[in-house]
C-alpha positions in Angstrom: 15.0 17.9 6.1 12.1 20.4 6.4 11.9 24.0 5.7 9.1 26.6 6.8 6.8 28.5 4.1 5.9 31.5 7.0 7.3 32.8 10.0 4.5 30.9 12.3 4.4 27.8 9.9 4.0 24.8 12.6 4.2 21.8 9.8 7.1 20.9 8.0 7.7 21.2 4.7 9.2 17.6 2.8 12.5 18.6 0.4 13.6 16.6 -2.1 16.3 14.6 -1.1 18.8 13.8 -3.9 22.8 12.6 -3.7 22.3 13.0 -0.2 21.2 16.2 0.5 17.6 18.0 1.5 16.9 20.7 -1.4 14.0 22.6 -2.7 12.5 21.0 -6.0 13.3 23.3 -9.1 9.7 23.0 -11.1 7.3 25.7 -11.7 4.5 23.7 -10.2 3.8 22.3 -6.3 1.7 20.7 -4.2 -0.3 22.2 -1.5 -0.6 19.4 1.6 -4.2 20.0 2.7 -5.3 18.6 6.5 -8.4 16.5 5.2 -10.1 17.3 8.5 -10.2 20.7 7.6 -9.7 21.2 4.2 -6.7 23.8 5.0 -3.7 24.3 3.9 -0.8 23.0 5.5 2.3 23.6 3.2 3.4 23.6 0.1 5.3 21.1 -1.8 7.9 21.8 -4.2 8.1 19.3 -7.5 10.9 18.0 -9.1 12.2 19.7 -12.1 13.9 17.7 -15.4 17.2 18.4 -14.4 16.6 17.2 -10.9 15.1 13.9 -11.6 18.2 13.4 -14.0 20.5 14.1 -11.3 18.7 11.7 -9.0 19.2 9.2 -12.1 22.8 10.1 -12.1 23.3 9.9 -8.2 21.2 6.3 -8.0 23.5 4.9 -10.5 26.3 6.1 -8.7 24.8 4.7 -5.6 24.0 1.1 -6.9 27.8 0.7 -7.7 28.3 1.5 -4.3 25.7 -0.2 -2.5 25.6 -3.8 -4.1 28.8 -4.3 -2.9 28.5 -3.1 0.6 28.5 -6.7 3.1 25.0 -8.2 3.9 25.7 -7.4 7.4 26.3 -3.7 7.2 22.9 -3.4 4.7 21.0 -5.2 7.5 22.5 -2.9 10.6 21.9 0.3 8.5 18.1 -1.0 8.1 18.0 -1.9 11.8 19.5 1.2 13.2 16.7 2.9 10.8 14.0 1.1 12.2 14.9 2.1 15.7 15.4 5.6 15.2 11.8 5.6 13.3 10.2 3.7 16.4 11.6 6.3 18.7 9.5 9.1 16.9 6.3 7.2 16.9 4.1 10.0 17.9 5.7 12.8 16.3 5.7 10.8 13.1 1.6 9.4 13.7 0.7 12.8 13.7 2.1 13.7 10.5 0.6 11.1 9.1 -2.8 12.1 10.5 -2.4 15.7 9.7 -1.7 14.8 5.8 -4.1 11.7 5.7 -6.6 11.6 8.2 -6.9 8.6 9.8 -6.9 8.4 13.8 -4.0 9.0 15.6 -4.2 4.8 17.1 -4.0 3.7 13.2 -1.5 6.2 12.7 0.7 4.8 15.2 0.1 1.4 14.5 1.5 2.6 10.7 4.6 3.8 12.2 5.4 1.0 14.1 4.8 -1.2 11.1 6.9 0.5 9.0 10.2 0.2 11.9 9.5 -3.7 11.7 9.0 -4.0 7.8 12.4 -2.0 8.0 13.8 -4.4 10.8 12.9 -7.5 8.7 14.4 -6.6 5.5 17.2 -6.0 7.7 17.3 -9.3 8.7 16.6 -10.7 5.0 19.8 -9.4 3.9 22.1 -11.9 5.5 20.0 -14.5 4.5 20.2 -14.1 0.9 22.2 -17.4 -0.4 22.8 -19.3 -3.6 23.8 -22.8 -4.4 26.5 -25.1 -6.0 25.3 -28.0 -8.2 27.6 -30.7 -9.3 28.6 -31.0 -12.9 28.9 -33.6 -15.2 32.3 -31.9 -16.4 35.2 -33.6 -14.1 36.5 -30.9 -11.5 33.3 -28.4 -12.3 30.6 -27.0 -10.7 27.7 -24.7 -11.6 27.3 -22.2 -8.8 24.1 -20.0 -8.6 24.4 -16.4 -7.0 21.7 -14.0 -6.2 22.7 -10.2 -7.4 20.6 -7.6 -6.9 18.6 -6.5 -9.8 20.0 -2.6 -10.2 18.2 0.5 -9.5 14.8 1.0 -9.0 11.9 3.6 -9.4 9.2 3.3 -6.5 5.8 4.5 -6.6 3.9 4.6 -3.0 0.5 6.0 -2.3 -1.3 8.3 -0.2 -3.5 5.9 1.9 -0.4 3.9 4.0 2.0 6.6 2.8 4.7 5.3 5.3 4.6 1.6 5.8 3.7 0.8 1.6 7.2 3.4 1.2 8.8 1.0 3.5 7.7 -2.2 1.6 9.4 -1.2 -1.7 12.4 0.4 0.5 13.4 -2.2 2.7 13.6 -5.4 1.0 15.6 -3.0 -2.2 18.3 -1.9 0.2 18.4 -5.8 1.7 19.1 -6.8 -1.9 22.1 -4.3 -2.6 19.6 -2.1 -4.9 19.6 1.5 -5.0 16.4 3.1 -5.5 14.4 6.6 -6.5 11.2 6.8 -4.4 8.0 8.7 -5.4 6.0 9.1 -2.8 2.3 10.6 -2.8 2.9 14.3 -2.9 -0.4 14.7 -0.8 0.7 12.9 2.4 4.7 13.0 2.0 6.1 13.8 5.5 6.1 10.7 7.3 8.3 9.1 4.3 10.3 12.1 4.5 10.8 11.0 8.2 11.9 7.7 6.9 14.6 8.7 4.4 15.8 11.2 7.2 16.0 7.8 9.6 18.1 5.7 6.8 20.6 8.6 6.1 21.1 9.0 10.4 21.4 5.0 10.3 24.5 5.6 8.1 22.9 4.9 4.2 25.6 6.4 1.9 24.3 9.3 -0.1 23.6 8.3 -3.4 21.9 5.2 -2.2 18.4 6.5 -1.8 16.8 9.4 -3.4 13.5 10.7 -2.9 11.6 13.1 -5.4 7.8 14.7 -5.9 6.1 16.0 -9.1 3.4 15.3 -11.3 3.3 11.6 -11.3 2.6 10.9 -14.4 5.8 13.3 -15.5 7.7 11.8 -13.2 7.1 8.1 -14.1 7.6 8.9 -17.6 11.1 10.4 -17.3 12.0 7.9 -14.4 11.2 4.5 -16.6 12.2 5.9 -19.7 15.6 5.8 -18.4 17.8 2.8 -19.1 19.5 3.4 -15.4 16.0 2.3 -13.6 16.1 -1.9 -14.1 13.0 -2.6 -11.7 9.6 -0.6 -10.9 7.4 -0.9 -8.3 4.1 0.4 -8.1 1.0 0.6 -5.7 -1.9 2.4 -7.1 -4.9 2.1 -9.2 -5.6 -0.7 -12.1 -5.4 2.1 -14.5 -1.9 3.5 -13.2 -0.6 0.0 -13.0 -1.5 -0.7 -16.7 0.2 2.6 -17.9 3.1 1.6 -15.5 3.5 -2.0 -17.1 3.2 -0.1 -20.9 6.0 2.4 -20.2 8.0 -0.5 -18.7 7.8 -3.0 -22.0 10.3 -1.2 -24.3 13.1 -1.8 -21.9 11.6 -5.1 -20.1 12.2 -3.5 -16.9 11.1 -6.0 -13.9 8.0 -4.5 -12.3 5.7 -5.3 -9.2 2.2 -3.8 -9.4 -0.2 -3.9 -6.5 -3.0 -2.8 -7.6 -6.9 -2.5 -6.6 -8.8 -4.7 -4.4 -12.8 -5.1 -3.6 -12.2 -7.5 -1.5 -15.3 -10.4 -1.1 -16.2 -11.3 2.4 -17.8 -15.1 2.4 -20.2 -15.4 6.0 -21.7 -18.7 5.9 -24.5 -20.0 8.2 -22.6 -21.7 11.1 -21.0 -18.3 12.4 -21.5 -16.2 15.7 -23.3 -13.4 13.7 -23.0 -10.6 16.0 -18.8 -11.2 16.4 -18.1 -11.6 12.9 -20.5 -8.5 12.1 -18.6 -6.7 14.6 -15.3 -7.8 12.9 -15.5 -7.0 9.8 -17.1 -3.3 10.7 -13.7 -2.7 12.4 -12.0 -3.9 9.2 -14.1 -2.4 6.7 -14.2 1.3 8.1 -10.2 1.4 8.9 -9.0 4.1 7.1 -12.0 5.1 5.9 -12.3 2.3 3.7 -9.4 3.8 1.8 -7.2 0.2 2.1 -6.5 -2.1 -1.3 -7.1 -4.8 0.9 -10.6 -3.4 2.7 -13.7 -6.0 2.8 -16.3 -4.4 0.6 -18.5 -6.9 -1.2 -20.2 -8.6 1.8 -21.8 -12.5 0.0 -24.2 -13.6 3.1 -25.8 -16.9 3.5 -29.2 -16.2 3.3 -30.0 -18.2 6.8 -28.1 -15.3 8.8 -28.6 -12.1 6.1 -31.0 -10.6 7.7 -29.3 -10.7 11.3 -25.9 -10.1 9.8 -27.1 -7.0 8.0 -28.9 -5.7 11.4 -25.6 -6.2 13.6 -23.7 -4.5 10.9 -25.7 -1.3 10.7 -25.9 -1.3 14.2 -22.1 -1.3 14.6 -21.5 0.9 12.0 -23.8 3.6 13.0 -22.4 3.4 16.3 -18.9 4.3 15.2 -17.4 7.9 16.2 -16.5 9.5 13.0 -14.0 12.9 13.1 -10.7 14.7 13.5 -8.4 11.7 13.4 -6.4 13.8 16.1 -9.4 13.7 18.8 -10.0 11.2 21.5 -11.9 7.9 20.9 -12.2 8.6 17.1 -13.2 5.6 15.3 -13.0 6.8 11.5 -11.4 9.8 10.2 -12.2 12.2 6.9 -11.2 11.1 3.5 -8.0 11.6 2.5 -8.5 14.6 -0.2 -12.1 16.3 -1.9 -10.9 14.1 -5.0 -12.0 10.8 -3.0 -15.5 12.6 -1.3 -16.7 13.6 -4.8 -15.7 9.8 -5.7 -17.5 8.5 -3.0 -20.6 10.4 -3.5 -20.8 9.6 -7.1 -20.5 6.0 -6.7 -23.2 6.2 -4.0 -25.6 8.0 -6.0 -24.9 6.0 -8.9 -25.6 2.9 -7.1 -28.7 4.5 -5.9 -30.2 5.3 -9.0 -29.3 1.7 -10.1 -31.9 0.2 -7.4 -30.0 -0.3 -4.4 -31.3 0.4 -0.7 -29.5 2.5 1.4 -29.3 1.2 4.8 -26.9 3.4 6.6 -24.7 6.5 5.7 -24.6 7.9 2.1 -24.3 11.4 3.1 -21.4 13.9 3.8 -21.0 14.9 7.3 -20.2 18.5 7.9 -19.3 21.5 5.9 -15.5 21.2 6.7 -13.2 19.0 5.8 -13.5 15.5 3.7 -15.9 13.8 6.0 -18.4 10.7 5.0 -20.8 8.7 6.7 -20.1 5.0 7.4 -22.2 3.9 4.6 -24.0 0.5 3.8 -25.6 -0.4 0.9 -28.0 -3.4 0.2 -30.4 -5.1 -2.8 -27.4 -4.9 -5.2 -27.9 -6.9 -8.3 -24.7 -8.7 -10.0 -25.0 -6.2 -13.1 -24.1 -3.3 -10.6 -21.0 -1.1 -11.5 -20.5 -0.7 -7.4 -20.0 -4.5 -7.4 -17.5 -4.2 -10.7 -15.7 -1.4 -9.8 -14.0 -0.8 -6.2 -15.2 1.9 -4.3 -12.3 2.6 -2.0 -14.0 4.4 0.8 -16.6 3.6 3.5 -18.9 1.5 1.7 -20.1 -1.9 2.5 -22.0 -3.8 0.1 -24.5 -6.7 1.4 -25.6 -9.3 -0.9 -27.6 -12.4 -0.3 -26.4 -15.9 -1.5 -28.1 -19.1 -1.3 -25.3 -21.2 -0.8 -21.7 -21.3 -0.8 -21.5 -22.1 -4.3 -23.5 -18.9 -5.3 -20.9 -17.2 -2.9 -17.9 -18.2 -5.0 -19.7 -17.8 -7.9 -20.5 -13.9 -7.3 -17.0 -13.2 -5.6 -14.9 -14.5 -8.7 -17.4 -12.3 -11.3 -14.9 -9.2 -10.5 -12.2 -8.6 -12.1 -9.8 -7.8 -8.7 -8.5 -10.6 -6.9 -6.4 -9.1 -3.9 -7.5 -10.0 -0.9 -10.6 -12.0 0.4 -12.5 -13.0 3.4 -14.6 -16.1 4.7 -16.0 -17.1 8.1 -17.2 -20.4 8.2 -16.2 -23.4 10.7 -16.8 -26.2 8.3 -13.4 -27.8 7.3 -15.0 -28.6 3.8 -16.2 -25.1 3.5 -12.8 -23.8 4.2 -11.0 -26.0 1.9 -13.3 -25.1 -1.0 -13.1 -21.5 -0.5 -8.7 -21.5 0.1 -9.3 -23.4 -3.3 -11.5 -22.1 -5.5 -11.6 -17.9 -4.2 -9.6 -15.9 -6.7 -7.4 -14.1 -4.7 -3.5 -13.7 -3.7 -4.4 -13.3 0.4 -7.2 -14.9 2.5 -8.4 -14.3 5.7 -10.6 -17.5 7.1 -12.3 -16.7 10.8 -10.1 -13.0 11.1 -9.7 -10.3 9.3 -5.8 -10.2 8.6 -4.7 -10.8 5.5 -0.8 -8.9 5.1 2.0 -9.0 7.3 6.0 -8.2 6.6 7.0 -12.1 6.8 4.2 -13.3 4.2 4.0 -12.3 0.7 1.2 -10.5 -0.5 0.2 -9.6 -4.0 -2.9 -10.4 -6.2 -4.2 -12.2 -9.1 -6.2 -11.1 -12.2 -6.5 -7.3 -12.6 -4.7 -7.1 -9.0 -1.6 -6.8 -10.4 2.1 -8.4 -10.7 4.1 -9.6 -8.6 4.7 -9.6 -4.4 5.9 -7.7 -1.2 6.9 -9.1 2.0 8.3 -12.5 2.6 11.3 -14.1 0.6 9.1 -13.1 -2.6 9.3 -9.6 -1.4 13.0 -9.6 -1.4 13.4 -12.0 -4.8 11.5 -9.0 -6.8 14.8 -7.2 -6.2 17.2 -10.2 -7.1 18.3 -11.8 -10.4 20.2 -15.2 -10.8 23.7 -15.6 -12.1 24.5 -18.7 -12.9 28.2 -19.5 -13.5 30.2 -22.9 -14.5 33.0 -23.1 -12.9 36.2 -25.3 -13.8 39.1 -25.5 -11.7 
């Protein structure tokens, strides 16, 4: 599965996995994998050439012909065995995630175990795929509706949750009987390679899942242009989502797009302010705020605004920032230098527009990509920071006069992935459920996603769902047969 670049190399180098074989990519380009806590190189990742991608397409076509005919019980067994193999490697895989992506080990462990749960749940789904029979107006006839796998898939997963977001695509696709080509992030690839190896060891046939890396725009254009690919799944930015949807349009390939977030948080005046503020700090700075579902726009009732902000700032300033491999670290570095430069520019822009800095706002240290947990206040609705997702450790504090005001401000953003609200008023909760324009909502807690429930957005946050029955349905098409005996 891996090879060392030098005799003393300690970090594994993921290879391409095409047609059941691990191999080095043949393109002239490569990606240097860096430890975001130090900025130092860990390894060099080879890219797939055009020929490699062509072979992956031929492989996935063969794999689909085989896997679609594999009994559901066997598909389920493969996924469950792979889940168990991955869970048994939780410590080593978590360390790979932290080394390449930066998050604290505790968060990385949770991601590995969550991935195992996703694969196990997908396996259970495989045996629950059912059709239905309807009576016909014709004597002796009936209508038969049978789910069928949609076909070979191209999947593009991101660097922020490199393992679990890949599994949320691969798991249901394999459960449905689809074969796939997976292109994860080149910046955090190793944990995904371990998952693919676990699937191989669990008995997944050689051509059913292929793993490639490369220049994202080149890989996506090549794969999506092929008539072999019938389904595309992406987790990424709104801009990339629009590009992928455009590439898929000529062949009417199905797409699932999970895009930007910029989640609103409504805090009304009937809550336990210190407890809610602490919950929000933990959720906001998880993964250094690099989550599409991260709470970002805090819309706080004026009656509790000062107290909430004071509690939030105090808790944010107490967070321990450091190398994710270190003990008791609450927040690691940003994932790459590109992220660091983006956050620095966005905060500077907000301050230039008149925002007030209450905490953070600076890079920490000279090595790595560390940025202090940041809190901004006095933002006005027209500020770019409130309209464009910062995707980092930046919390935005906004005073609102009422629930009407909070809903108006929350829905001004073009994104609508996740939202949060804290209130004990049943009428207020019902209004928020009905009127807040998001795909997933947490009321009086900060959890908006699990393997068993659909997760997806509205407006510019994407198309379709991952998770739950809806996530499986994305990889199925219905065949209707009118049978006359």
